[in-house]
Every structure is written in structure tokens, then in C-alpha cells.
C-alpha positions in Angstrom: -23.9 21.7 -66.7 -22.4 18.2 -66.4 -20.1 17.0 -63.6 -18.3 13.7 -63.7 -17.9 11.2 -60.9 -15.5 8.3 -60.8 -15.4 5.6 -58.2 -11.8 4.8 -57.3 -10.0 1.9 -59.0 -9.7 -1.6 -57.6 -8.2 -1.5 -54.1 -5.6 -4.0 -52.9 -7.8 -5.9 -50.4 -9.6 -9.2 -50.3 -13.3 -9.3 -51.4 -15.7 -9.2 -48.4 -13.7 -6.8 -46.3 -15.1 -3.7 -44.7 -12.6 -0.9 -45.3 -14.4 2.4 -45.4 -11.9 5.1 -44.4 -9.0 2.7 -44.1 -6.3 3.9 -46.4 -6.0 1.0 -48.8 -3.6 1.2 -51.7 -4.6 0.4 -55.3 -4.3 -3.0 -56.8 -1.7 -4.2 -59.3 -4.3 -3.6 -62.0 -4.1 0.2 -61.5 -2.1 1.0 -64.7 -4.6 -0.9 -66.9 -7.6 0.7 -65.1 -6.0 4.2 -65.4 -5.5 3.7 -69.1 -9.1 2.7 -69.6 -10.4 5.7 -67.7 -7.9 8.1 -69.4 -9.2 7.1 -72.8 -12.8 7.9 -71.7 -12.2 11.3 -70.1 -9.7 12.8 -72.6 -12.5 14.3 -74.7 -14.4 15.6 -71.7 -14.3 19.3 -70.8 -12.9 18.9 -67.3 -11.1 21.9 -65.7 -10.7 20.7 -62.2 -10.4 17.5 -60.2 -11.7 17.0 -56.6 -10.5 13.9 -54.8 -10.8 12.0 -51.5 -7.5 12.0 -49.7 -7.6 8.2 -49.4 -4.9 6.5 -51.6 -7.3 4.5 -53.7 -8.9 7.7 -54.9 -6.0 10.2 -54.7 -3.6 8.1 -56.8 -6.1 8.0 -59.6 -6.7 11.8 -59.3 -3.0 12.6 -59.2 -2.3 10.4 -62.3 -5.1 12.0 -64.3 -4.1 15.5 -63.1 -0.6 15.0 -64.4 -1.7 13.3 -67.6 -4.2 16.0 -68.6 -2.6 19.0 -66.8 -5.7 19.6 -64.6 -5.5 21.1 -61.1 -6.4 18.8 -58.3 -7.9 19.6 -54.9 -8.0 17.1 -52.1 -11.1 17.3 -49.9 -11.7 15.3 -46.6 -15.4 15.6 -47.1 -15.1 13.1 -50.0 -13.9 10.3 -47.7 -15.9 7.1 -47.6 -18.2 6.3 -44.7 -16.3 5.8 -41.5 -17.1 2.2 -40.4 -15.3 2.6 -37.0 -14.6 -0.7 -35.3 -15.8 -2.7 -38.3 -12.9 -1.4 -40.5 -10.5 -4.1 -41.8 -12.8 -6.9 -40.7 -14.6 -9.3 -42.9 -18.3 -8.4 -43.3 -19.2 -12.1 -42.4 -17.2 -11.9 -39.2 -19.2 -9.0 -37.7 -21.7 -9.7 -35.0 -25.0 -10.4 -36.8 -27.1 -8.5 -34.2 -25.0 -5.3 -34.7 -24.8 -5.6 -38.4 -28.6 -6.4 -38.8 -29.5 -3.5 -36.5 -27.3 -1.1 -38.5 -28.6 -2.4 -41.9 -32.2 -1.7 -40.8 -31.5 2.0 -40.2 -28.0 2.7 -41.7 -29.1 6.2 -42.5 -29.4 7.2 -38.8 -27.4 4.6 -36.8 -23.7 4.9 -36.4 -21.5 1.8 -36.7 -19.5 1.2 -33.4 -17.2 4.2 -33.1 -18.0 5.2 -36.7 -20.5 7.4 -38.4 -24.0 7.1 -39.8 -24.8 7.5 -43.5 -26.6 10.8 -42.6 -23.5 12.1 -41.0 -21.5 11.3 -44.1 -24.2 12.7 -46.3 -24.1 16.0 -44.4 -20.4 16.5 -45.1 -20.8 15.5 -48.8 -23.7 18.0 -49.0 -21.5 20.6 -47.5 -19.0 19.9 -50.3 -21.7 20.1 -53.0 -23.1 23.4 -51.6 -19.7 25.2 -51.1 -17.7 24.0 -54.2 -17.5 25.2 -57.7 -18.6 22.1 -59.6 -18.5 23.6 -63.1 -16.5 21.2 -65.4 -15.5 19.2 -62.3 -14.4 15.6 -62.0 -14.9 14.1 -58.6 -13.0 11.0 -57.7 -14.2 9.3 -54.5 -16.0 6.2 -53.2 -19.3 4.4 -53.7 -20.9 5.7 -50.5 -20.0 9.3 -51.4 -21.2 8.8 -55.0 -24.5 7.5 -53.7 -24.8 10.5 -51.5 -24.1 12.9 -54.3 -26.7 11.2 -56.5 -29.3 11.2 -53.7 -28.8 15.0 -53.4 -28.8 15.7 -57.1 -31.7 13.4 -58.1 -33.9 14.0 -55.0 -33.6 10.3 -53.9 -34.2 9.5 -50.2 -31.1 8.2 -48.4 -32.8 5.0 -47.5 -32.8 4.1 -51.2 -29.1 4.9 -51.8 -27.9 1.3 -51.9 -30.8 -0.2 -53.7 -31.0 2.5 -56.4 -27.3 3.2 -57.1 -24.5 0.7 -57.7 -21.0 1.3 -59.1 -18.1 -0.9 -60.2 -14.6 0.2 -59.3 -13.3 2.8 -61.8 -16.8 3.5 -63.1 -17.4 6.9 -64.8 -20.7 8.8 -64.5 -21.9 12.0 -66.1 -24.3 13.9 -63.9 -26.6 16.6 -65.3 -27.2 19.0 -62.4 -30.0 20.9 -64.3 -32.0 17.9 -65.3 -31.1 16.1 -62.1 -30.2 12.9 -63.9 -27.1 10.8 -64.6 -25.8 8.3 -67.0 -23.1 5.6 -66.6 -20.4 6.2 -69.2 -18.9 2.8 -68.6 -16.1 1.2 -66.6 -12.6 2.1 -67.5 -11.7 -1.5 -68.0 -14.1 -4.3 -67.2 -12.0 -6.3 -64.7 -14.1 -5.7 -61.6 -16.7 -8.3 -60.9 -18.0 -7.3 -57.5 -19.6 -4.2 -56.0 -19.4 -2.8 -52.5 
């Protein structure tokens, strides 16, 4: 039984910013990115859409829901990692000692007034364990997608960032039975950096 994951489209924010759960809108490229994704998913057997409530995911989910007449359910458990005090600051402006300490154990350490990757993974796992995923499309964020793939492929959380990378508006097909996934391509190849 496949499920499909999409990372949100390009957000309207400068490269190098930490934004996590900040509610950033979509970039001006949204219509083009939407068209690329829509052409990829129109032949898929999707009966429901689950979305993060953050604008950069929800706008895409709402547009696809209308275009394909698929019901959408917004779920807070699909929000990106909460980076707390680091949100809306440039990564290169963060205190190197705090950033380096967090990066050595991001799974267990919380960012200042934020959450650890393990805390986020627990809410994402709760979503996976209590949601009907048959024929589902999940539109969320790179941290959430890594968490889902760690769960479904038995990958340790420490390897989440080294093993899984996604461009904005990238579509993945996940085979829950085989515990594998494949990238189905980027909706439109305009995104050159990964977060």
C-alpha cells in the first residue's frame, strides 16, 4: 500500500534562515510549482490529503484538494520542528556553542525554548499510528518527512539528516509493506537548496 509525501513548495523567506514552525507564506513561484505537482499526482490513487496547518503546506494541500476534489484534514502533528528562540534568525547568526551542542545530539537536545527531534518524532509517530494512511497524500516539511521515513524504513533518528534529503515540492512514494520509498521527482525544478 503506497502513501505519498510532498514537501511544501518554496517558502517566501531568504536562504539561510531558521524558520521551523514560523508560519511563512509561499513564494511567488507557487502557481508554477503547483502546476508541476498537479501533473504528477493526477494519475495517483489518492483519496485523502493530510496537511500541516502551516501556510507553506496548507496552501498546497488546499489547492490540490480543490483541483482533485479530495478531502483534506489538517493535523498539528505534521508541523515542522519547533526551533524556539532560533526561529526567524539566520543559521550563521546563532551562537556557535549552542548550535554545535545541538547538532551533536539533535535527537535528544531541545533548541532554546523549542523541541528536540525526538519530541517531534513522537508526535509524528502518533500521527502514523492513529491515522488511516490508505491512499493518503501527506503534505508537510522536511523534518516531518525524515521522521516518517525513519519510522517506515527502520532508520535510526541520528541518520535522518544524512540519509534523507528533499527539495521543496518534492513528491515521494512510500511502500509501507516493503518499507521502502522512491523519489518521484520535483514538481518543477526551480529549487536549488535543501533545508
